[in-house]
C-alpha positions as CSV (number, residue, x, y, z in Angstrom):
1,M,2.2,16.2,9.2
2,L,-1.6,16.1,8.6
3,K,-3.2,15.3,12.1
4,S,-6.6,13.8,12.5
5,E,-7.9,13.0,16.1
6,M,-10.7,11.2,14.7
7,L,-8.0,8.4,13.9
8,K,-7.2,7.7,17.5
9,G,-7.9,4.2,18.1
10,K,-8.4,2.9,15.0
11,V,-6.7,-0.3,13.9
12,A,-4.9,-0.6,10.5
13,L,-3.4,-3.6,8.6
14,V,-0.5,-2.4,6.5
15,T,1.2,-4.9,4.1
16,G,4.8,-4.8,2.9
17,A,5.0,-2.2,6.2
18,A,8.5,-3.3,7.1
19,T,10.5,-0.9,5.0
20,G,9.9,1.9,2.4
21,I,6.5,3.5,1.7
22,G,4.7,0.6,3.8
23,A,6.8,1.5,6.9
24,A,6.4,5.3,6.2
25,I,2.7,5.0,6.1
26,S,2.7,2.9,9.4
27,L,4.7,5.5,11.4
28,A,2.4,8.3,9.8
29,L,-0.7,6.5,11.1
30,A,0.5,5.5,14.3
31,E,1.5,9.3,14.9
32,N,-2.3,10.0,14.6
33,G,-3.0,7.6,17.1
34,V,-3.6,4.5,14.9
35,N,-2.6,1.0,16.3
36,V,-0.8,-0.9,13.5
37,I,-0.5,-4.7,12.4
38,V,3.1,-4.7,10.4
39,N,2.8,-7.2,7.5
40,H,6.0,-8.2,6.2
41,L,8.0,-11.1,4.6
42,Q,11.8,-11.8,5.2
43,N,12.0,-8.7,6.9
44,S,11.6,-9.6,10.7
45,S,14.5,-7.3,11.8
46,E,12.9,-4.1,10.1
47,A,9.3,-5.3,11.1
48,T,10.6,-5.7,14.6
49,E,12.3,-2.2,15.0
50,L,9.2,-0.8,13.3
51,V,6.9,-2.1,16.0
52,S,9.0,-0.7,18.6
53,S,9.0,2.4,17.1
54,I,5.3,2.6,16.9
55,E,5.1,1.4,20.4
56,R,7.5,4.3,21.3
57,L,4.5,6.3,19.9
58,G,2.1,5.0,22.6
59,R,0.5,2.8,20.3
60,R,0.1,-0.9,20.1
61,A,1.9,-2.8,17.0
62,M,2.4,-6.6,16.3
63,A,4.0,-7.9,13.2
64,I,3.1,-10.6,11.3
65,E,4.9,-12.4,8.7
66,C,2.7,-13.7,5.8
67,D,2.9,-14.2,2.1
68,V,0.4,-11.8,0.8
69,S,-0.2,-14.0,-2.3
70,S,-1.4,-17.0,-0.5
71,N,-5.0,-16.7,0.2
72,S,-4.9,-19.1,3.0
73,D,-1.9,-17.2,4.9
74,V,-3.5,-14.3,4.3
75,A,-6.8,-15.6,6.0
76,K,-4.6,-16.8,9.1
77,M,-3.0,-13.3,9.3
78,V,-6.6,-11.3,9.4
79,T,-7.8,-13.9,11.8
80,K,-4.9,-13.4,14.0
81,A,-5.2,-9.4,14.0
82,Q,-8.6,-9.5,14.7
83,E,-8.4,-12.0,17.6
84,T,-5.5,-9.6,19.0
85,F,-7.1,-5.7,18.3
86,G,-10.5,-6.9,17.9
87,Q,-11.0,-4.7,14.7
88,I,-9.7,-3.7,11.4
89,D,-10.8,-0.2,10.3
90,I,-8.1,0.4,7.6
91,L,-6.2,-1.7,5.3
92,I,-3.3,-0.5,3.2
93,N,-2.2,-2.8,0.3
94,C,1.6,-1.7,-0.2
95,A,3.3,-5.2,-0.6
96,G,4.7,-5.2,-4.1
97,V,7.6,-6.8,-6.1
98,T,9.4,-6.3,-9.4
99,K,10.9,-8.6,-11.8
100,D,11.5,-6.6,-14.7
101,G,12.4,-7.5,-18.4
102,V,11.3,-7.0,-21.6
103,I,8.5,-8.8,-23.2
104,W,10.2,-11.3,-25.4
105,K,12.7,-12.3,-22.4
106,M,10.3,-12.3,-19.4
107,S,9.9,-15.6,-18.1
108,E,6.6,-17.0,-17.0
109,E,7.7,-17.1,-13.4
110,S,8.8,-13.6,-13.6
111,W,5.1,-12.6,-14.5
112,D,3.5,-15.0,-12.1
113,T,5.3,-13.7,-9.4
114,V,4.8,-10.0,-9.9
115,M,0.9,-10.8,-10.5
116,A,0.7,-12.9,-7.6
117,V,2.2,-10.6,-5.1
118,N,1.0,-7.1,-6.5
119,L,-2.6,-7.7,-8.0
120,K,-3.7,-11.1,-6.4
121,G,-2.2,-10.0,-2.8
122,C,-4.5,-6.9,-3.1
123,F,-7.3,-9.2,-3.9
124,N,-6.6,-11.7,-0.9
125,L,-6.5,-9.0,1.6
126,I,-9.7,-6.9,0.3
127,S,-11.5,-10.2,0.2
128,A,-10.6,-11.4,3.9
129,V,-11.0,-7.8,5.3
130,S,-14.1,-6.6,3.8
131,P,-16.4,-8.7,5.5
132,I,-15.1,-7.4,9.0
133,M,-15.6,-3.6,7.7
134,R,-19.0,-4.3,6.1
135,L,-20.3,-5.8,9.4
136,K,-19.1,-2.3,10.9
137,K,-20.5,-0.5,8.0
138,S,-17.1,1.5,8.1
139,G,-13.6,1.1,6.7
140,K,-10.7,2.8,4.6
141,I,-9.0,0.8,2.2
142,I,-6.1,2.2,0.2
143,N,-4.0,0.3,-2.6
144,I,-0.7,1.4,-3.6
145,S,-0.2,1.5,-7.6
146,S,2.2,3.3,-9.8
147,I,2.1,6.0,-12.4
148,N,3.3,3.0,-14.5
149,G,0.3,1.4,-14.1
150,L,-1.3,4.4,-16.1
151,R,1.3,4.8,-18.8
152,G,3.0,1.7,-19.1
153,K,6.8,1.1,-18.7
154,F,9.6,-0.3,-20.9
155,G,10.9,-3.6,-19.6
156,Q,8.0,-3.5,-16.7
157,A,5.1,-5.3,-18.7
158,N,4.4,-7.3,-15.5
159,Y,4.7,-4.8,-13.2
160,A,2.6,-2.1,-15.2
161,A,-0.1,-4.7,-15.9
162,S,-0.5,-5.9,-12.1
163,K,-0.6,-2.1,-11.0
164,A,-3.0,-1.3,-13.8
165,G,-5.2,-4.2,-12.4
166,I,-4.9,-2.9,-9.1
167,I,-6.6,0.4,-10.3
168,G,-9.4,-1.9,-11.9
169,L,-9.9,-3.8,-8.9
170,S,-10.1,-0.5,-6.6
171,K,-12.8,0.8,-8.8
172,S,-14.9,-2.1,-9.0
173,V,-14.6,-2.8,-5.2
174,A,-15.3,0.9,-4.4
175,K,-18.6,0.8,-6.2
176,E,-19.5,-2.9,-4.2
177,L,-18.3,-1.5,-0.7
178,G,-19.6,2.1,-1.0
179,A,-23.0,1.0,0.3
180,S,-21.4,-0.3,3.6
181,N,-19.6,3.1,3.9
182,I,-16.4,1.7,2.7
183,N,-13.9,4.1,0.9
184,V,-11.5,2.5,-1.4
185,N,-9.1,4.7,-2.9
186,V,-5.7,4.3,-4.8
187,I,-2.3,6.0,-4.7
188,A,-0.1,6.2,-7.8
189,P,3.3,7.2,-6.8
190,G,5.9,8.4,-9.1
191,M,9.6,7.3,-8.6
192,I,9.8,7.5,-4.9
193,L,13.4,7.3,-3.1
194,T,13.2,3.9,-1.3
195,D,16.0,1.0,-0.6
196,M,14.6,-0.6,-3.4
197,M,15.5,2.4,-6.0
198,A,19.0,2.7,-4.6
199,D,20.2,-0.1,-6.6
200,L,18.8,1.6,-9.7
201,P,21.2,2.9,-12.6
202,E,21.9,6.5,-12.2
203,E,20.5,6.9,-15.8
204,I,17.3,5.8,-15.1
205,R,17.0,7.9,-11.8
206,A,18.1,10.9,-13.8
207,K,15.5,10.2,-16.5
208,A,12.6,10.0,-13.9
209,L,13.8,13.1,-12.1
210,G,13.8,14.8,-16.0
211,E,10.4,14.0,-15.9
212,T,9.1,15.7,-12.9
213,A,7.9,19.3,-13.0
214,L,9.1,20.0,-9.7
215,G,12.6,18.9,-10.3
216,R,12.6,16.1,-7.3
217,L,11.8,12.9,-6.8
218,G,9.4,11.8,-3.9
219,T,9.8,10.4,-0.8
220,P,7.9,7.9,1.0
221,Q,6.8,10.4,3.6
222,D,5.1,12.1,0.7
223,I,3.0,8.9,0.0
224,A,2.3,8.6,4.1
225,E,0.9,12.3,4.2
226,V,-1.8,11.4,1.4
227,A,-2.6,7.9,3.0
228,V,-3.1,9.8,6.2
229,F,-5.6,12.0,4.3
230,L,-7.4,9.2,2.8
231,C,-8.1,7.5,6.0
232,S,-9.2,10.5,7.7
233,E,-13.0,11.7,7.9
234,A,-11.7,14.8,5.8
235,A,-11.7,12.1,2.8
236,R,-15.1,10.9,3.5
237,H,-16.5,11.6,0.3
238,I,-13.6,10.7,-2.0
239,T,-13.6,7.0,-3.3
240,G,-12.7,5.1,-6.3
241,E,-10.0,7.6,-6.8
242,V,-6.3,7.5,-8.3
243,I,-4.4,10.0,-6.8
244,K,-0.9,10.5,-8.2
245,V,2.0,11.5,-6.0
246,D,4.7,12.2,-8.5
247,G,5.9,15.6,-8.7
248,G,4.2,15.9,-12.1
249,Q,6.1,13.1,-13.3
250,Y,3.0,11.7,-15.1
251,M,2.5,14.7,-17.2
């Protein structure tokens, strides 16, 4: 695990933090001395357990239930977080959903839901947190996209479009916030072994494995390591970048 003493005492807001990649990033940040606001929706028991794990590491943590697709709910969450912790130094946009289907069968609801959570959710959080970071003239924002936002994916037009949108949003925001010493970057995972992936048919997992150069699928910890690096001062001159963490799957 990468260790950065300079992260000690920082405050991170992590969306979709109760499980999977979000939980791994939250724990990795806490291990580096970061206090964490754990955002979740309908995962209260997992969020509570994660808060306890972070507190056992000697850090402060708080779970907040919030629908990131709701601008007003996000504003309330950010206000509560700032009132409790006094600052927000790091934003990790990890909340995401899938509603797969080929385009000729995809419903408007499936399209709208995925775009609202995955893409609008990022907009809502960045819009709410960036004024806080601009006042301090410092901050780190990491948005979790996907290699499928770079290459497309059969049966995932909505998901791929939302993840591609995150990349465009991130690059634009990196230009806008750079003068305030705020770094904005994207992590684009390949297939990662999370609970969400457990229900996938074995042939899909096997195909993804076959696409990798390293002959293995990634873990949430693989993403967390890169997130910690991007939050550290070691990455102070990196912004507007898309870092694929996929074992060579995109190639």
